[in-house]
N, C-alpha and C positions, 0 to 999 in steps of 0.2 A: 199509097200502098194498101191493099186490102188485107184485113186480118185473116190469116189462115185458120180454118177450123179443123182441117185434117191435113196430113202430109200431102195428099193428092191435090189439095186445093191451093197449095203454096204457089205464089207467083213464080213463073219461070222466065228467065231472060230469053229474049228472042234468039232463035238459032242456037240455043244451047240445050244439051240433053239434061234431063232431070237428074240431079245428083242427090242421093238419099241423104237426109240430114244426119248430122252426127248424133248418135244415139244418146250421148251424154247430154247434149243440148235438148233433144226431144224430151228427155226425162224431166226437165225443169217444171213443166206443167204438171206432170205426175207428182213430183216432189212437193209442189204447192198443195196439191190435194192430200198427200200423205201428212204433211205437217198440220194441215187443218184437222185431219182425223185425229192426230195425236193431241192437238189442243182441245178438241171436243172431249176426248177421253179424260184429259187432265181436269177440265171443268166439271165433268161428271163426277170425278173422284172428290173434288173439293165440295161439290154440292152434297155428295153422300156423307162427307165428314161433318158438314153443317147440320144435316138432318140427324145424324147420330148424336151430335151434341144437343140438339133440341130435344131429342128423345131421352137424353141422359145416359146414353150408352157408351160414349167415348169422346175423345178429342178435347183436350184442355184448350182453353182460348189461345194460349201461346202456340200450341201446335197448329191450330187453325190459321193463325196469323202467319206462321212460317210457311204453311202450305200455300196460302194465298199469295204471299210474297214471291214464292218460286213460280207459281202459275202466272201471276201478273207480270213478273219480269220476262218470262218466256213469251207471253203474248205481246208485250210492249216491244221486245227485241224484234219479233217477227214483223210487226207493223212499222216500226222505225226503219227496218231494212227495206221493206217494200217502198216506203215513202222516199227514202234516200237513194236507193239503188235501182230497184225494179221499175218503179213508176216513171222516173225520168227516162230510163232506157226505152220503156214501152212507148212513152209519149213521143220520143224522137223517131223511133222506127215505125210506129203506128199512130200517126197524129189523130186519126179518127177515134182513138180510144181516150183522148184527153177528157171529154166530159165524164166518162165512166171512171177514170182515174181520180178526177176531182171529187166525185161522189164517194169513192172508196176512201179517199183521204179524209173526207168529212166524217165518215163512219169511224175511222181510226181515232179522231179527236173525241168523238162521243164515247167510244169504248174506253179511251184513256181516262176520261172523266169518271166513268163508272168504276174503273179499276181503282182510282184514287179514293173515291167514296167507300168502296168495299174495303180497301186496306185500312182506312181510318176507322171504320166501324169495327173491324176485327182487332185493331190495335187497342181500342177502348173497351173491348169485351171483358166483362168480369166473370168470375167463377160462377156466381149465382144470378147472373143477369138473364132474365127470360125475354125481355123486350128486344134487346140488340140482336140476338141470333135471328129473330124473325125479320128484322130489318136487313140483316145480312142475306137471309134467304130471298127476300124480295129483290135485292140488288142482283143476286146471282140469277134469279129467274129472268130479270130484265136483260142481264148480260147474255145469258144463254140464248134468248130469243133474238137479240140483235146479232150475236156472233153467227148463229145459224143462217139468218137472212144474209148477212154480209158474206160469209164464206161461200154460200151457194151462188150468190150473185157474182162474186169474184171468180169463182171457178168457171162459171158459165161464160163470163165475159173476157177473161184474160188468160186462162190456162193455156189455150192453144197458141196465143201470141207469145206468151212467156217461153214456151217450148221452141218457138221460132226465132227468138232473139239470138243475135250473133254478138256475144260479149267476150272479148279476149280474156282468158283466164278462168272463166266460169266452168269450162269443161274440165279443168284440172282441180279446181277447188270451188264447189258451189258456195254462193254467199250464205251468210249465217241465217238469213230469214227463211231459207229453204231447209234448215236443219231442225229436226224434231226436238233435240235436246242438246244442251251444252253444259259445260261445267259451271257456267254462271247461273243456270237455272236451279242449281241445288240438287241435293240427293232426292228430295221428295218428288220433284217434278220429273226427274228422269227415270224414276223407278216405281212410280205410283200406278 
């Protein structure tokens, strides 16, 4: 089965007229892009907090750690949901995407490692520690670069296919990895 890139390119069964896709399903590709935009904004906010801390303007280390925990949890939840729910469904319905999905899963592991290092750095940050915030900033810079590359690649390669998935129940309740915020992400991540 070929991966559709637009609704007009979706495969049609022989001798059947084209039936417009369910708009709720079509929106899943767009929801992926929206949650990525939200995660980018959250990361920018965290980076801003670290920069403010480095400049001595604000953010106690405990607040930075809490903000990071909320952001890291949201990003991990998104990637875990993709790995557990979306990617297997995409691999089944679009087998030609399997190499792309494997690459994206590998990125998720690398990002997860960065998130662990970042959280450990922030957890050990002291009030008058000038070296650790620079390490945090370096990790955030690396994370931002990888996330941007990953999100752009993922959106280009799977957003249309995600919108074409036929998964019972998704139309009524989108899976958590397509949601920008949840109660688990904490107040900071959902309102920052």
